[in-house]
C-alpha positions in Angstrom: 38.4 15.5 -14.7 39.5 13.6 -11.0 35.3 14.5 -9.5 34.0 13.0 -13.0 36.5 9.7 -12.3 35.6 9.2 -9.0 32.2 9.2 -10.1 32.5 6.7 -12.8 34.6 4.8 -10.2 31.6 4.8 -7.7 29.1 3.9 -10.5 31.3 0.3 -11.0 31.4 -0.7 -7.7 27.8 0.1 -6.5 24.7 -1.6 -7.9 20.8 -0.3 -8.3 19.2 -2.2 -6.0 16.0 0.2 -5.1 13.5 1.4 -8.2 12.0 4.7 -8.2 9.2 3.3 -7.9 9.8 1.7 -4.5 11.8 5.0 -3.8 8.7 7.0 -4.4 6.7 4.5 -2.3 8.8 5.0 0.4 9.8 8.3 1.3 5.6 9.2 0.1 4.8 7.0 2.9 7.1 8.5 5.4 5.4 11.8 4.7 1.8 10.6 5.4 2.8 8.9 8.1 4.4 12.1 9.5 1.8 14.6 8.5 -1.1 11.9 9.7 0.6 11.7 12.9 1.1 15.7 13.4 -2.4 16.5 12.4 -3.9 14.0 14.6 -6.7 15.7 16.9 -5.5 19.4 15.2 -6.4 19.4 11.6 -9.0 16.8 11.1 -9.1 16.8 7.0 -5.2 17.0 6.4 -5.3 14.0 8.9 -7.7 12.3 7.0 -6.0 12.7 3.3 -2.9 11.6 4.8 -4.3 8.3 5.9 -6.2 7.9 2.7 -2.6 9.1 0.7 -1.2 6.2 3.0 -3.9 3.7 2.3 -3.7 4.3 -1.9 0.7 4.2 -1.3 0.0 0.5 0.6 -2.2 -1.1 -1.9 -0.1 0.2 -4.4 2.7 -1.7 -3.0 1.0 -5.0 -2.4 0.3 -5.0 -6.5 3.7 -3.8 -7.0 4.9 -6.5 -4.7 3.2 -9.2 -6.5 3.5 -8.4 -9.9 6.5 -6.3 -10.0 10.3 -7.4 -10.0 13.4 -7.7 -8.5 14.2 -6.1 -5.1 10.3 -5.0 -5.4 8.5 -8.4 -5.2 7.3 -9.0 -1.6 8.7 -12.8 -1.8 12.2 -11.5 -2.2 12.1 -10.0 1.4 9.4 -11.7 3.5 11.0 -15.1 4.8 9.9 -17.4 7.1 10.1 -16.5 11.0 12.8 -18.9 11.7 15.1 -17.3 9.2 14.1 -13.5 10.5 14.7 -15.2 14.0 18.4 -16.9 13.2 19.5 -13.5 11.5 18.3 -11.5 14.9 20.4 -14.0 16.7 23.5 -13.3 14.3 23.2 -10.1 14.6 23.3 -10.2 18.6 26.8 -11.9 18.3 27.3 -9.7 15.5 27.8 -12.1 12.8 24.8 -11.2 10.5 25.4 -11.2 6.8 25.2 -8.3 4.3 21.8 -8.2 2.2 22.3 -6.2 -1.5 17.9 -6.3 -0.9 16.2 -6.5 2.6 17.8 -8.4 5.3 15.1 -10.9 7.0 14.9 -8.3 9.9 14.1 -5.3 7.6 11.9 -7.7 5.7 9.8 -8.5 8.8 10.0 -5.1 9.7 8.9 -3.5 6.5 5.9 -6.1 7.3 5.0 -5.2 10.7 5.0 -1.2 9.2 2.8 -1.9 6.4 0.3 -4.1 8.4 0.4 -1.6 11.4 -0.4 1.5 9.0 -3.1 -0.4 7.0 -4.3 -1.0 10.5 -4.4 2.6 11.5 -5.7 3.4 7.6 -8.5 0.9 7.9 -9.5 2.0 11.8 -9.5 5.6 10.7 -11.7 5.1 8.4 -14.1 3.1 9.9 -14.8 6.2 12.3 -16.2 7.9 9.6 -19.1 5.7 8.8 -22.4 5.4 10.5 -21.9 1.7 11.5 -17.8 2.6 13.2 -18.4 5.7 14.4 -18.1 6.3 18.4 -17.9 2.3 18.5 -14.5 2.5 21.7 -12.6 0.1 20.0 -12.1 1.6 16.8 -11.2 4.5 18.8 -8.9 2.5 20.8 -7.3 0.6 18.0 -6.6 3.3 16.3 -5.1 5.1 19.1 -3.0 2.2 19.6 -1.7 1.3 16.2 -0.6 5.5 15.6 1.2 5.3 18.9 2.5 2.1 18.3 4.2 2.8 14.8 6.5 5.6 16.9 7.8 2.2 18.4 8.1 0.4 15.2 9.1 3.7 13.2 11.8 3.9 16.3 13.1 0.2 15.7 13.2 0.8 11.4 15.9 3.9 11.8 17.5 2.0 14.5 18.0 -0.9 12.5 19.0 1.2 9.5 21.7 3.0 11.3 22.8 -0.2 13.0 22.8 -2.1 9.8 24.8 1.0 8.1 27.1 0.8 10.4 27.7 -3.0 10.9 27.8 -3.2 7.0 30.0 0.0 6.2 26.7 1.1 4.1 25.0 4.4 3.9 21.2 2.6 3.6 19.6 6.4 4.1 21.7 7.6 1.0 21.1 3.7 -0.7 17.1 4.7 -0.6 17.7 7.7 -2.2 19.9 7.3 -5.1 18.5 3.1 -5.6 22.4 2.4 -5.4 24.4 0.5 -2.9 27.5 -1.3 -2.9 27.9 -3.8 -5.3 28.0 -7.6 -3.7 30.6 -9.3 -2.6 31.3 -13.1 -2.9 29.8 -13.5 1.7 26.9 -11.0 0.7 23.7 -12.0 -0.1 22.3 -10.8 -3.6 
């Protein structure tokens, strides 16, 4: 009986933020990027398949971001550069507000990750065509973006850990369950 009350109490103090689609997209993209990176130069068919899957996921996310609702929409988390810089300054001083969806820095990171992965997929595909096969700048761009994604992933994970600690909220669990702590009056919904 006590465990049931704890579950009911937890549901009452949390709200649904991330839809099943957003969560499936996120973890599928993680799997595709990890698979592509780990199979690079080793198992090219798997590498290419993971890249094509990542491209399809990104295309579907753009459609969902334009046609979806709530926190799925791109206009919900893509903010002006000045807003992002102001948020980063607040973070540096430990006074950033909690956002129910993506905070401005998180939204900018999502955009950077999506652009980088799209660039990797595009340059990877280009290398399979007669027109672009063996073109040095295409190969070089693919490699630079492929290694650059690791930097972005590190920054993303670091931001998730920092926000989780600062706002006393497990953001990884939220991306699994879809639920976050209900907003307080100080939070940005």
